[in-house]
PyMOL Python script that loads the backbone (N, CA, C, O; Angstrom):
from pymol import cmd

cmd.read_pdbstr("""\
ATOM      1  N   MET A   1     -72.271  49.002 -27.495  1.00  0.00           N
ATOM      2  CA  MET A   1     -73.746  48.502 -27.140  1.00  0.00           C
ATOM      3  C   MET A   1     -74.265  49.461 -26.119  1.00  0.00           C
ATOM      4  O   MET A   1     -73.595  49.873 -25.172  1.00  0.00           O
ATOM      5  N   ALA A   2     -75.471  49.779 -26.365  1.00  0.00           N
ATOM      6  CA  ALA A   2     -76.252  50.723 -25.484  1.00  0.00           C
ATOM      7  C   ALA A   2     -76.529  50.005 -24.155  1.00  0.00           C
ATOM      8  O   ALA A   2     -76.636  48.786 -24.016  1.00  0.00           O
ATOM      9  N   ALA A   3     -76.628  50.936 -23.206  1.00  0.00           N
ATOM     10  CA  ALA A   3     -76.929  50.334 -21.832  1.00  0.00           C
ATOM     11  C   ALA A   3     -78.324  49.895 -21.799  1.00  0.00           C
ATOM     12  O   ALA A   3     -79.183  50.408 -22.515  1.00  0.00           O
ATOM     13  N   ILE A   4     -78.570  48.880 -20.913  1.00  0.00           N
ATOM     14  CA  ILE A   4     -79.872  48.325 -20.830  1.00  0.00           C
ATOM     15  C   ILE A   4     -80.756  49.166 -19.858  1.00  0.00           C
ATOM     16  O   ILE A   4     -80.479  49.212 -18.660  1.00  0.00           O
ATOM     17  N   ALA A   5     -81.907  49.884 -20.428  1.00  0.00           N
ATOM     18  CA  ALA A   5     -82.667  50.618 -19.693  1.00  0.00           C
ATOM     19  C   ALA A   5     -83.807  49.988 -18.941  1.00  0.00           C
ATOM     20  O   ALA A   5     -84.246  50.497 -17.910  1.00  0.00           O
ATOM     21  N   HIS A   6     -84.315  48.810 -19.492  1.00  0.00           N
ATOM     22  CA  HIS A   6     -85.313  48.073 -18.841  1.00  0.00           C
ATOM     23  C   HIS A   6     -85.347  46.584 -19.370  1.00  0.00           C
ATOM     24  O   HIS A   6     -84.807  46.255 -20.427  1.00  0.00           O
ATOM     25  N   VAL A   7     -85.995  45.756 -18.584  1.00  0.00           N
ATOM     26  CA  VAL A   7     -86.249  44.466 -18.885  1.00  0.00           C
ATOM     27  C   VAL A   7     -87.644  44.127 -18.699  1.00  0.00           C
ATOM     28  O   VAL A   7     -88.312  44.829 -17.941  1.00  0.00           O
ATOM     29  N   LEU A   8     -88.208  43.070 -19.335  1.00  0.00           N
ATOM     30  CA  LEU A   8     -89.520  42.554 -19.080  1.00  0.00           C
ATOM     31  C   LEU A   8     -89.427  41.226 -18.574  1.00  0.00           C
ATOM     32  O   LEU A   8     -88.653  40.405 -19.065  1.00  0.00           O
ATOM     33  N   THR A   9     -90.254  40.952 -17.520  1.00  0.00           N
ATOM     34  CA  THR A   9     -90.381  39.590 -16.892  1.00  0.00           C
ATOM     35  C   THR A   9     -90.910  38.530 -17.907  1.00  0.00           C
ATOM     36  O   THR A   9     -91.478  38.883 -18.940  1.00  0.00           O
ATOM     37  N   LEU A  10     -90.732  37.379 -17.623  1.00  0.00           N
ATOM     38  CA  LEU A  10     -91.114  36.213 -18.471  1.00  0.00           C
ATOM     39  C   LEU A  10     -92.657  36.319 -18.585  1.00  0.00           C
ATOM     40  O   LEU A  10     -93.179  36.087 -19.675  1.00  0.00           O
ATOM     41  N   ALA A  11     -93.396  36.651 -17.534  1.00  0.00           N
ATOM     42  CA  ALA A  11     -94.797  36.740 -17.501  1.00  0.00           C
ATOM     43  C   ALA A  11     -95.301  37.803 -18.501  1.00  0.00           C
ATOM     44  O   ALA A  11     -96.261  37.593 -19.242  1.00  0.00           O
ATOM     45  N   ARG A  12     -94.646  38.883 -18.482  1.00  0.00           N
ATOM     46  CA  ARG A  12     -95.032  40.060 -19.368  1.00  0.00           C
ATOM     47  C   ARG A  12     -94.775  39.711 -20.850  1.00  0.00           C
ATOM     48  O   ARG A  12     -95.600  40.007 -21.714  1.00  0.00           O
ATOM     49  N   VAL A  13     -93.599  39.066 -21.133  1.00  0.00           N
ATOM     50  CA  VAL A  13     -93.191  38.673 -22.408  1.00  0.00           C
ATOM     51  C   VAL A  13     -94.222  37.687 -22.966  1.00  0.00           C
ATOM     52  O   VAL A  13     -94.627  37.744 -24.127  1.00  0.00           O
ATOM     53  N   ALA A  14     -94.617  36.794 -22.080  1.00  0.00           N
ATOM     54  CA  ALA A  14     -95.605  35.741 -22.560  1.00  0.00           C
ATOM     55  C   ALA A  14     -96.922  36.394 -22.881  1.00  0.00           C
ATOM     56  O   ALA A  14     -97.620  35.940 -23.788  1.00  0.00           O
ATOM     57  N   GLU A  15     -97.285  37.422 -22.188  1.00  0.00           N
ATOM     58  CA  GLU A  15     -98.545  38.091 -22.381  1.00  0.00           C
ATOM     59  C   GLU A  15     -98.406  38.921 -23.803  1.00  0.00           C
ATOM     60  O   GLU A  15     -99.301  38.929 -24.648  1.00  0.00           O
ATOM     61  N   LEU A  16     -97.332  39.516 -23.921  1.00  0.00           N
ATOM     62  CA  LEU A  16     -97.058  40.372 -25.210  1.00  0.00           C
ATOM     63  C   LEU A  16     -96.948  39.413 -26.458  1.00  0.00           C
ATOM     64  O   LEU A  16     -97.374  39.792 -27.549  1.00  0.00           O
ATOM     65  N   LEU A  17     -96.410  38.244 -26.306  1.00  0.00           N
ATOM     66  CA  LEU A  17     -96.256  37.405 -27.456  1.00  0.00           C
ATOM     67  C   LEU A  17     -97.432  36.424 -27.539  1.00  0.00           C
ATOM     68  O   LEU A  17     -97.463  35.680 -28.519  1.00  0.00           O
ATOM     69  N   GLY A  18     -98.333  36.347 -26.686  1.00  0.00           N
ATOM     70  CA  GLY A  18     -99.464  35.383 -26.714  1.00  0.00           C
ATOM     71  C   GLY A  18     -99.089  33.953 -26.586  1.00  0.00           C
ATOM     72  O   GLY A  18     -99.708  33.072 -27.182  1.00  0.00           O
ATOM     73  N   GLU A  19     -98.035  33.711 -25.779  1.00  0.00           N
ATOM     74  CA  GLU A  19     -97.461  32.399 -25.541  1.00  0.00           C
ATOM     75  C   GLU A  19     -97.662  32.069 -24.111  1.00  0.00           C
ATOM     76  O   GLU A  19     -97.842  32.943 -23.262  1.00  0.00           O
ATOM     77  N   GLU A  20     -97.626  30.640 -23.817  1.00  0.00           N
ATOM     78  CA  GLU A  20     -97.587  30.129 -22.536  1.00  0.00           C
ATOM     79  C   GLU A  20     -96.300  30.406 -21.730  1.00  0.00           C
ATOM     80  O   GLU A  20     -95.224  30.265 -22.311  1.00  0.00           O
ATOM     81  N   GLU A  21     -96.326  30.772 -20.492  1.00  0.00           N
ATOM     82  CA  GLU A  21     -95.244  31.050 -19.744  1.00  0.00           C
ATOM     83  C   GLU A  21     -94.311  29.718 -19.633  1.00  0.00           C
ATOM     84  O   GLU A  21     -93.084  29.807 -19.661  1.00  0.00           O
ATOM     85  N   ASP A  22     -94.921  28.610 -19.518  1.00  0.00           N
ATOM     86  CA  ASP A  22     -94.128  27.362 -19.438  1.00  0.00           C
ATOM     87  C   ASP A  22     -93.250  27.136 -20.639  1.00  0.00           C
ATOM     88  O   ASP A  22     -92.079  26.771 -20.536  1.00  0.00           O
ATOM     89  N   LEU A  23     -93.881  27.374 -21.823  1.00  0.00           N
ATOM     90  CA  LEU A  23     -93.114  27.255 -23.056  1.00  0.00           C
ATOM     91  C   LEU A  23     -91.983  28.258 -23.079  1.00  0.00           C
ATOM     92  O   LEU A  23     -90.868  27.889 -23.447  1.00  0.00           O
ATOM     93  N   LEU A  24     -92.196  29.446 -22.724  1.00  0.00           N
ATOM     94  CA  LEU A  24     -91.161  30.423 -22.780  1.00  0.00           C
ATOM     95  C   LEU A  24     -90.048  30.108 -21.725  1.00  0.00           C
ATOM     96  O   LEU A  24     -88.862  30.313 -21.987  1.00  0.00           O
ATOM     97  N   HIS A  25     -90.459  29.610 -20.543  1.00  0.00           N
ATOM     98  CA  HIS A  25     -89.469  29.227 -19.574  1.00  0.00           C
ATOM     99  C   HIS A  25     -88.512  28.108 -20.164  1.00  0.00           C
ATOM    100  O   HIS A  25     -87.284  28.170 -20.109  1.00  0.00           O
ATOM    101  N   GLU A  26     -89.251  27.060 -20.745  1.00  0.00           N
ATOM    102  CA  GLU A  26     -88.549  25.960 -21.277  1.00  0.00           C
ATOM    103  C   GLU A  26     -87.532  26.418 -22.405  1.00  0.00           C
ATOM    104  O   GLU A  26     -86.406  25.920 -22.429  1.00  0.00           O
ATOM    105  N   ILE A  27     -87.897  27.304 -23.278  1.00  0.00           N
ATOM    106  CA  ILE A  27     -87.007  27.845 -24.290  1.00  0.00           C
ATOM    107  C   ILE A  27     -85.897  28.712 -23.701  1.00  0.00           C
ATOM    108  O   ILE A  27     -84.757  28.720 -24.165  1.00  0.00           O
ATOM    109  N   SER A  28     -86.265  29.399 -22.718  1.00  0.00           N
ATOM    110  CA  SER A  28     -85.337  30.471 -22.193  1.00  0.00           C
ATOM    111  C   SER A  28     -84.135  29.702 -21.318  1.00  0.00           C
ATOM    112  O   SER A  28     -83.077  30.280 -21.070  1.00  0.00           O
ATOM    113  N   ILE A  29     -84.368  28.558 -20.949  1.00  0.00           N
ATOM    114  CA  ILE A  29     -83.351  27.855 -20.165  1.00  0.00           C
ATOM    115  C   ILE A  29     -82.037  27.778 -20.941  1.00  0.00           C
ATOM    116  O   ILE A  29     -80.957  27.888 -20.361  1.00  0.00           O
ATOM    117  N   GLU A  30     -82.134  27.598 -22.181  1.00  0.00           N
ATOM    118  CA  GLU A  30     -80.877  27.447 -23.087  1.00  0.00           C
ATOM    119  C   GLU A  30     -80.235  28.878 -23.516  1.00  0.00           C
ATOM    120  O   GLU A  30     -79.221  28.945 -24.211  1.00  0.00           O
ATOM    121  N   MET A  31     -80.898  29.953 -23.054  1.00  0.00           N
ATOM    122  CA  MET A  31     -80.398  31.264 -23.396  1.00  0.00           C
ATOM    123  C   MET A  31     -79.425  31.678 -22.376  1.00  0.00           C
ATOM    124  O   MET A  31     -79.504  31.252 -21.224  1.00  0.00           O
ATOM    125  N   GLU A  32     -78.438  32.561 -22.791  1.00  0.00           N
ATOM    126  CA  GLU A  32     -77.440  33.137 -22.061  1.00  0.00           C
ATOM    127  C   GLU A  32     -77.591  34.634 -21.833  1.00  0.00           C
ATOM    128  O   GLU A  32     -78.349  35.255 -22.579  1.00  0.00           O
ATOM    129  N   PRO A  33     -76.963  35.236 -20.909  1.00  0.00           N
ATOM    130  CA  PRO A  33     -77.010  36.741 -20.845  1.00  0.00           C
ATOM    131  C   PRO A  33     -76.680  37.427 -22.177  1.00  0.00           C
ATOM    132  O   PRO A  33     -77.193  38.500 -22.494  1.00  0.00           O
ATOM    133  N   GLU A  34     -75.839  36.794 -22.911  1.00  0.00           N
ATOM    134  CA  GLU A  34     -75.423  37.465 -24.298  1.00  0.00           C
ATOM    135  C   GLU A  34     -76.541  37.476 -25.194  1.00  0.00           C
ATOM    136  O   GLU A  34     -76.611  38.291 -26.115  1.00  0.00           O
ATOM    137  N   ASP A  35     -77.576  36.456 -24.931  1.00  0.00           N
ATOM    138  CA  ASP A  35     -78.818  36.370 -25.740  1.00  0.00           C
ATOM    139  C   ASP A  35     -79.874  37.333 -25.230  1.00  0.00           C
ATOM    140  O   ASP A  35     -80.964  37.421 -25.795  1.00  0.00           O
ATOM    141  N   GLY A  36     -79.567  38.035 -24.195  1.00  0.00           N
ATOM    142  CA  GLY A  36     -80.534  39.078 -23.790  1.00  0.00           C
ATOM    143  C   GLY A  36     -81.539  38.634 -22.604  1.00  0.00           C
ATOM    144  O   GLY A  36     -82.630  39.162 -22.390  1.00  0.00           O
ATOM    145  N   VAL A  37     -81.019  37.658 -21.935  1.00  0.00           N
ATOM    146  CA  VAL A  37     -81.964  37.149 -20.764  1.00  0.00           C
ATOM    147  C   VAL A  37     -81.117  37.350 -19.469  1.00  0.00           C
ATOM    148  O   VAL A  37     -79.905  37.138 -19.446  1.00  0.00           O
ATOM    149  N   ILE A  38     -81.796  37.749 -18.456  1.00  0.00           N
ATOM    150  CA  ILE A  38     -81.131  37.868 -17.160  1.00  0.00           C
ATOM    151  C   ILE A  38     -82.009  37.162 -16.099  1.00  0.00           C
ATOM    152  O   ILE A  38     -83.204  36.999 -16.346  1.00  0.00           O
ATOM    153  N   GLY A  39     -81.496  36.750 -14.973  1.00  0.00           N
ATOM    154  CA  GLY A  39     -82.179  36.134 -13.924  1.00  0.00           C
ATOM    155  C   GLY A  39     -82.522  37.211 -12.914  1.00  0.00           C
ATOM    156  O   GLY A  39     -81.630  37.945 -12.490  1.00  0.00           O
ATOM    157  N   VAL A  40     -83.761  37.335 -12.516  1.00  0.00           N
ATOM    158  CA  VAL A  40     -84.106  38.351 -11.464  1.00  0.00           C
ATOM    159  C   VAL A  40     -84.584  37.511 -10.183  1.00  0.00           C
ATOM    160  O   VAL A  40     -85.551  36.751 -10.225  1.00  0.00           O
ATOM    161  N   HIS A  41     -83.897  37.703  -9.178  1.00  0.00           N
ATOM    162  CA  HIS A  41     -84.115  36.960  -7.913  1.00  0.00           C
ATOM    163  C   HIS A  41     -84.824  37.857  -6.897  1.00  0.00           C
ATOM    164  O   HIS A  41     -84.447  39.014  -6.713  1.00  0.00           O
ATOM    165  N   GLY A  42     -85.838  37.323  -6.247  1.00  0.00           N
ATOM    166  CA  GLY A  42     -86.565  38.133  -5.277  1.00  0.00           C
ATOM    167  C   GLY A  42     -86.375  37.458  -3.903  1.00  0.00           C
ATOM    168  O   GLY A  42     -85.357  36.815  -3.642  1.00  0.00           O
ATOM    169  N   VAL A  43     -87.381  37.626  -3.045  1.00  0.00           N
ATOM    170  CA  VAL A  43     -87.219  37.162  -1.755  1.00  0.00           C
ATOM    171  C   VAL A  43     -87.262  35.561  -1.750  1.00  0.00           C
ATOM    172  O   VAL A  43     -88.046  34.945  -2.472  1.00  0.00           O
ATOM    173  N   GLY A  44     -86.407  34.968  -0.927  1.00  0.00           N
ATOM    174  CA  GLY A  44     -86.365  33.555  -0.752  1.00  0.00           C
ATOM    175  C   GLY A  44     -85.899  32.944  -2.054  1.00  0.00           C
ATOM    176  O   GLY A  44     -84.914  33.384  -2.647  1.00  0.00           O
ATOM    177  N   ASP A  45     -86.656  31.871  -2.514  1.00  0.00           N
ATOM    178  CA  ASP A  45     -86.295  31.252  -3.827  1.00  0.00           C
ATOM    179  C   ASP A  45     -86.936  31.827  -5.079  1.00  0.00           C
ATOM    180  O   ASP A  45     -86.797  31.312  -6.188  1.00  0.00           O
ATOM    181  N   ASP A  46     -87.635  32.905  -4.844  1.00  0.00           N
ATOM    182  CA  ASP A  46     -88.418  33.658  -5.965  1.00  0.00           C
ATOM    183  C   ASP A  46     -87.396  34.012  -7.071  1.00  0.00           C
ATOM    184  O   ASP A  46     -86.381  34.666  -6.832  1.00  0.00           O
ATOM    185  N   TYR A  47     -87.716  33.553  -8.267  1.00  0.00           N
ATOM    186  CA  TYR A  47     -86.898  33.795  -9.454  1.00  0.00           C
ATOM    187  C   TYR A  47     -87.587  33.849 -10.686  1.00  0.00           C
ATOM    188  O   TYR A  47     -88.448  32.997 -10.903  1.00  0.00           O
ATOM    189  N   THR A  48     -87.328  34.773 -11.575  1.00  0.00           N
ATOM    190  CA  THR A  48     -87.906  34.800 -12.979  1.00  0.00           C
ATOM    191  C   THR A  48     -86.928  35.176 -13.970  1.00  0.00           C
ATOM    192  O   THR A  48     -86.094  36.025 -13.655  1.00  0.00           O
ATOM    193  N   PRO A  49     -86.912  34.663 -15.128  1.00  0.00           N
ATOM    194  CA  PRO A  49     -86.120  35.284 -16.179  1.00  0.00           C
ATOM    195  C   PRO A  49     -86.757  36.577 -16.653  1.00  0.00           C
ATOM    196  O   PRO A  49     -87.977  36.738 -16.615  1.00  0.00           O
ATOM    197  N   ALA A  50     -85.862  37.550 -17.126  1.00  0.00           N
ATOM    198  CA  ALA A  50     -86.348  38.765 -17.673  1.00  0.00           C
ATOM    199  C   ALA A  50     -85.537  38.979 -18.926  1.00  0.00           C
ATOM    200  O   ALA A  50     -84.388  38.548 -19.025  1.00  0.00           O
ATOM    201  N   PHE A  51     -86.161  39.662 -19.901  1.00  0.00           N
ATOM    202  CA  PHE A  51     -85.620  39.843 -21.160  1.00  0.00           C
ATOM    203  C   PHE A  51     -85.428  41.260 -21.614  1.00  0.00           C
ATOM    204  O   PHE A  51     -86.321  42.088 -21.437  1.00  0.00           O
ATOM    205  N   THR A  52     -84.301  41.563 -22.191  1.00  0.00           N
ATOM    206  CA  THR A  52     -84.101  42.840 -22.869  1.00  0.00           C
ATOM    207  C   THR A  52     -84.855  42.834 -24.180  1.00  0.00           C
ATOM    208  O   THR A  52     -85.442  41.817 -24.549  1.00  0.00           O
ATOM    209  N   ASP A  53     -84.853  43.955 -24.896  1.00  0.00           N
ATOM    210  CA  ASP A  53     -85.556  43.928 -26.238  1.00  0.00           C
ATOM    211  C   ASP A  53     -84.776  43.025 -27.172  1.00  0.00           C
ATOM    212  O   ASP A  53     -85.417  42.321 -27.952  1.00  0.00           O
ATOM    213  N   PHE A  54     -83.566  42.982 -27.166  1.00  0.00           N
ATOM    214  CA  PHE A  54     -82.758  41.927 -27.901  1.00  0.00           C
ATOM    215  C   PHE A  54     -83.120  40.570 -27.503  1.00  0.00           C
ATOM    216  O   PHE A  54     -83.209  39.690 -28.359  1.00  0.00           O
ATOM    217  N   GLY A  55     -83.347  40.323 -26.203  1.00  0.00           N
ATOM    218  CA  GLY A  55     -83.608  38.955 -25.758  1.00  0.00           C
ATOM    219  C   GLY A  55     -85.087  38.526 -26.267  1.00  0.00           C
ATOM    220  O   GLY A  55     -85.343  37.367 -26.594  1.00  0.00           O
ATOM    221  N   ILE A  56     -85.998  39.540 -26.298  1.00  0.00           N
ATOM    222  CA  ILE A  56     -87.361  39.196 -26.810  1.00  0.00           C
ATOM    223  C   ILE A  56     -87.247  38.859 -28.296  1.00  0.00           C
ATOM    224  O   ILE A  56     -87.938  37.947 -28.750  1.00  0.00           O
ATOM    225  N   GLU A  57     -86.469  39.498 -29.021  1.00  0.00           N
ATOM    226  CA  GLU A  57     -86.237  39.177 -30.432  1.00  0.00           C
ATOM    227  C   GLU A  57     -85.745  37.695 -30.589  1.00  0.00           C
ATOM    228  O   GLU A  57     -86.283  36.865 -31.322  1.00  0.00           O
ATOM    229  N   ASN A  58     -84.646  37.480 -29.795  1.00  0.00           N
ATOM    230  CA  ASN A  58     -84.072  36.095 -29.777  1.00  0.00           C
ATOM    231  C   ASN A  58     -85.083  35.013 -29.377  1.00  0.00           C
ATOM    232  O   ASN A  58     -85.143  33.942 -29.981  1.00  0.00           O
ATOM    233  N   LEU A  59     -85.896  35.330 -28.315  1.00  0.00           N
ATOM    234  CA  LEU A  59     -86.977  34.459 -27.933  1.00  0.00           C
ATOM    235  C   LEU A  59     -87.949  34.144 -29.079  1.00  0.00           C
ATOM    236  O   LEU A  59     -88.342  33.003 -29.322  1.00  0.00           O
ATOM    237  N   ARG A  60     -88.301  35.222 -29.756  1.00  0.00           N
ATOM    238  CA  ARG A  60     -89.223  35.057 -30.850  1.00  0.00           C
ATOM    239  C   ARG A  60     -88.767  34.028 -31.820  1.00  0.00           C
ATOM    240  O   ARG A  60     -89.504  33.144 -32.257  1.00  0.00           O
ATOM    241  N   GLU A  61     -87.568  34.176 -32.123  1.00  0.00           N
ATOM    242  CA  GLU A  61     -86.774  33.326 -33.221  1.00  0.00           C
ATOM    243  C   GLU A  61     -86.813  31.872 -32.658  1.00  0.00           C
ATOM    244  O   GLU A  61     -87.135  30.939 -33.393  1.00  0.00           O
ATOM    245  N   ARG A  62     -86.484  31.689 -31.355  1.00  0.00           N
ATOM    246  CA  ARG A  62     -86.381  30.312 -30.714  1.00  0.00           C
ATOM    247  C   ARG A  62     -87.773  29.637 -30.692  1.00  0.00           C
ATOM    248  O   ARG A  62     -87.926  28.432 -30.890  1.00  0.00           O
ATOM    249  N   ILE A  63     -88.825  30.550 -30.422  1.00  0.00           N
ATOM    250  CA  ILE A  63     -90.242  29.917 -30.437  1.00  0.00           C
ATOM    251  C   ILE A  63     -90.548  29.370 -31.791  1.00  0.00           C
ATOM    252  O   ILE A  63     -91.160  28.307 -31.898  1.00  0.00           O
ATOM    253  N   GLU A  64     -90.150  30.048 -32.827  1.00  0.00           N
ATOM    254  CA  GLU A  64     -90.478  29.562 -34.116  1.00  0.00           C
ATOM    255  C   GLU A  64     -89.798  28.306 -34.379  1.00  0.00           C
ATOM    256  O   GLU A  64     -90.453  27.364 -34.825  1.00  0.00           O
ATOM    257  N   LEU A  65     -88.397  28.177 -34.123  1.00  0.00           N
ATOM    258  CA  LEU A  65     -87.769  27.017 -34.286  1.00  0.00           C
ATOM    259  C   LEU A  65     -88.316  25.875 -33.453  1.00  0.00           C
ATOM    260  O   LEU A  65     -88.449  24.754 -33.945  1.00  0.00           O
ATOM    261  N   HIS A  66     -88.649  26.161 -32.141  1.00  0.00           N
ATOM    262  CA  HIS A  66     -89.222  25.133 -31.235  1.00  0.00           C
ATOM    263  C   HIS A  66     -90.499  24.592 -31.861  1.00  0.00           C
ATOM    264  O   HIS A  66     -90.698  23.377 -31.855  1.00  0.00           O
ATOM    265  N   LYS A  67     -91.405  25.466 -32.420  1.00  0.00           N
ATOM    266  CA  LYS A  67     -92.658  25.003 -32.921  1.00  0.00           C
ATOM    267  C   LYS A  67     -92.441  24.279 -34.263  1.00  0.00           C
ATOM    268  O   LYS A  67     -93.112  23.291 -34.560  1.00  0.00           O
ATOM    269  N   ALA A  68     -91.513  24.777 -35.050  1.00  0.00           N
ATOM    270  CA  ALA A  68     -91.152  23.903 -36.331  1.00  0.00           C
ATOM    271  C   ALA A  68     -90.717  22.566 -35.924  1.00  0.00           C
ATOM    272  O   ALA A  68     -91.167  21.574 -36.498  1.00  0.00           O
ATOM    273  N   ASP A  69     -89.828  22.473 -34.921  1.00  0.00           N
ATOM    274  CA  ASP A  69     -89.362  21.103 -34.459  1.00  0.00           C
ATOM    275  C   ASP A  69     -90.501  20.262 -34.000  1.00  0.00           C
ATOM    276  O   ASP A  69     -90.595  19.085 -34.347  1.00  0.00           O
ATOM    277  N   ALA A  70     -91.375  20.851 -33.221  1.00  0.00           N
ATOM    278  CA  ALA A  70     -92.486  20.088 -32.706  1.00  0.00           C
ATOM    279  C   ALA A  70     -93.388  19.556 -33.819  1.00  0.00           C
ATOM    280  O   ALA A  70     -93.839  18.412 -33.755  1.00  0.00           O
ATOM    281  N   ARG A  71     -93.656  20.383 -34.847  1.00  0.00           N
ATOM    282  CA  ARG A  71     -94.449  20.097 -36.082  1.00  0.00           C
ATOM    283  C   ARG A  71     -93.755  18.910 -36.731  1.00  0.00           C
ATOM    284  O   ARG A  71     -94.424  17.931 -37.061  1.00  0.00           O
ATOM    285  N   ARG A  72     -92.401  18.956 -36.935  1.00  0.00           N
ATOM    286  CA  ARG A  72     -91.812  17.882 -37.630  1.00  0.00           C
ATOM    287  C   ARG A  72     -91.894  16.677 -36.880  1.00  0.00           C
ATOM    288  O   ARG A  72     -92.080  15.626 -37.495  1.00  0.00           O
ATOM    289  N   ALA A  73     -91.776  16.673 -35.563  1.00  0.00           N
ATOM    290  CA  ALA A  73     -91.784  15.521 -34.625  1.00  0.00           C
ATOM    291  C   ALA A  73     -93.163  14.941 -34.722  1.00  0.00           C
ATOM    292  O   ALA A  73     -93.316  13.720 -34.695  1.00  0.00           O
ATOM    293  N   SER A  74     -94.201  15.789 -34.837  1.00  0.00           N
ATOM    294  CA  SER A  74     -95.567  15.228 -34.808  1.00  0.00           C
ATOM    295  C   SER A  74     -95.876  14.650 -36.203  1.00  0.00           C
ATOM    296  O   SER A  74     -96.588  13.648 -36.273  1.00  0.00           O
ATOM    297  N   ASP A  75     -95.373  15.235 -37.338  1.00  0.00           N
ATOM    298  CA  ASP A  75     -95.527  14.753 -38.635  1.00  0.00           C
ATOM    299  C   ASP A  75     -94.828  13.247 -38.733  1.00  0.00           C
ATOM    300  O   ASP A  75     -95.364  12.307 -39.320  1.00  0.00           O
ATOM    301  N   VAL A  76     -93.634  13.180 -38.109  1.00  0.00           N
ATOM    302  CA  VAL A  76     -92.934  11.944 -38.214  1.00  0.00           C
ATOM    303  C   VAL A  76     -93.680  10.900 -37.519  1.00  0.00           C
ATOM    304  O   VAL A  76     -93.829   9.795 -38.039  1.00  0.00           O
ATOM    305  N   ALA A  77     -94.200  11.216 -36.268  1.00  0.00           N
ATOM    306  CA  ALA A  77     -95.026  10.295 -35.454  1.00  0.00           C
ATOM    307  C   ALA A  77     -96.244   9.916 -36.157  1.00  0.00           C
ATOM    308  O   ALA A  77     -96.596   8.738 -36.089  1.00  0.00           O
ATOM    309  N   ALA A  78     -96.953  10.771 -36.838  1.00  0.00           N
ATOM    310  CA  ALA A  78     -98.234  10.479 -37.605  1.00  0.00           C
ATOM    311  C   ALA A  78     -97.853   9.581 -38.717  1.00  0.00           C
ATOM    312  O   ALA A  78     -98.601   8.637 -38.973  1.00  0.00           O
ATOM    313  N   THR A  79     -96.779   9.767 -39.405  1.00  0.00           N
ATOM    314  CA  THR A  79     -96.332   8.922 -40.606  1.00  0.00           C
ATOM    315  C   THR A  79     -96.156   7.509 -40.116  1.00  0.00           C
ATOM    316  O   THR A  79     -96.622   6.576 -40.770  1.00  0.00           O
ATOM    317  N   LYS A  80     -95.454   7.300 -38.909  1.00  0.00           N
ATOM    318  CA  LYS A  80     -95.102   6.026 -38.430  1.00  0.00           C
ATOM    319  C   LYS A  80     -96.514   5.307 -38.026  1.00  0.00           C
ATOM    320  O   LYS A  80     -96.618   4.091 -38.188  1.00  0.00           O
ATOM    321  N   LEU A  81     -97.521   6.019 -37.536  1.00  0.00           N
ATOM    322  CA  LEU A  81     -98.697   5.395 -37.181  1.00  0.00           C
ATOM    323  C   LEU A  81     -99.687   5.160 -38.306  1.00  0.00           C
ATOM    324  O   LEU A  81    -100.633   4.396 -38.112  1.00  0.00           O
ATOM    325  N   ASP A  82     -99.527   5.763 -39.454  1.00  0.00           N
ATOM    326  CA  ASP A  82    -100.367   5.729 -40.604  1.00  0.00           C
ATOM    327  C   ASP A  82     -99.965   4.366 -41.407  1.00  0.00           C
ATOM    328  O   ASP A  82     -98.856   4.228 -41.924  1.00  0.00           O
ATOM    329  N   PRO A  83    -100.948   3.414 -41.452  1.00  0.00           N
ATOM    330  CA  PRO A  83    -100.604   2.070 -42.092  1.00  0.00           C
ATOM    331  C   PRO A  83    -100.464   2.344 -43.662  1.00  0.00           C
ATOM    332  O   PRO A  83     -99.968   1.460 -44.361  1.00  0.00           O
ATOM    333  N   ARG A  84    -100.856   3.457 -44.190  1.00  0.00           N
ATOM    334  CA  ARG A  84    -100.805   3.631 -45.541  1.00  0.00           C
ATOM    335  C   ARG A  84     -99.350   4.126 -46.057  1.00  0.00           C
ATOM    336  O   ARG A  84     -99.057   4.256 -47.246  1.00  0.00           O
ATOM    337  N   SER A  85     -98.490   4.381 -44.961  1.00  0.00           N
ATOM    338  CA  SER A  85     -97.149   4.925 -45.341  1.00  0.00           C
ATOM    339  C   SER A  85     -96.235   3.840 -45.660  1.00  0.00           C
ATOM    340  O   SER A  85     -95.077   4.087 -45.996  1.00  0.00           O
TER     341      SER A  85
END
""", "prot")
cmd.dss("prot")
cmd.show_as("cartoon", "prot")
cmd.util.cbc("prot")
cmd.orient("prot")
């Protein structure tokens, strides 16, 4: 495995992917360092996840899965509310 030369903060990845930071944070909570995410701690309690290139690819896949799950949940809810079903 090649050495990690740089990481991108959650805010920068959100900008690059055109996604909300809150969504990416929610998804990244389940990621491990092996998935390409690390925690960057600043002064006091300042903290942000940061991603390697591999982590960004993993995050892209997880975003798609998350959105597919949300669509399915929405479809199920709509079906239950539709009296024609």
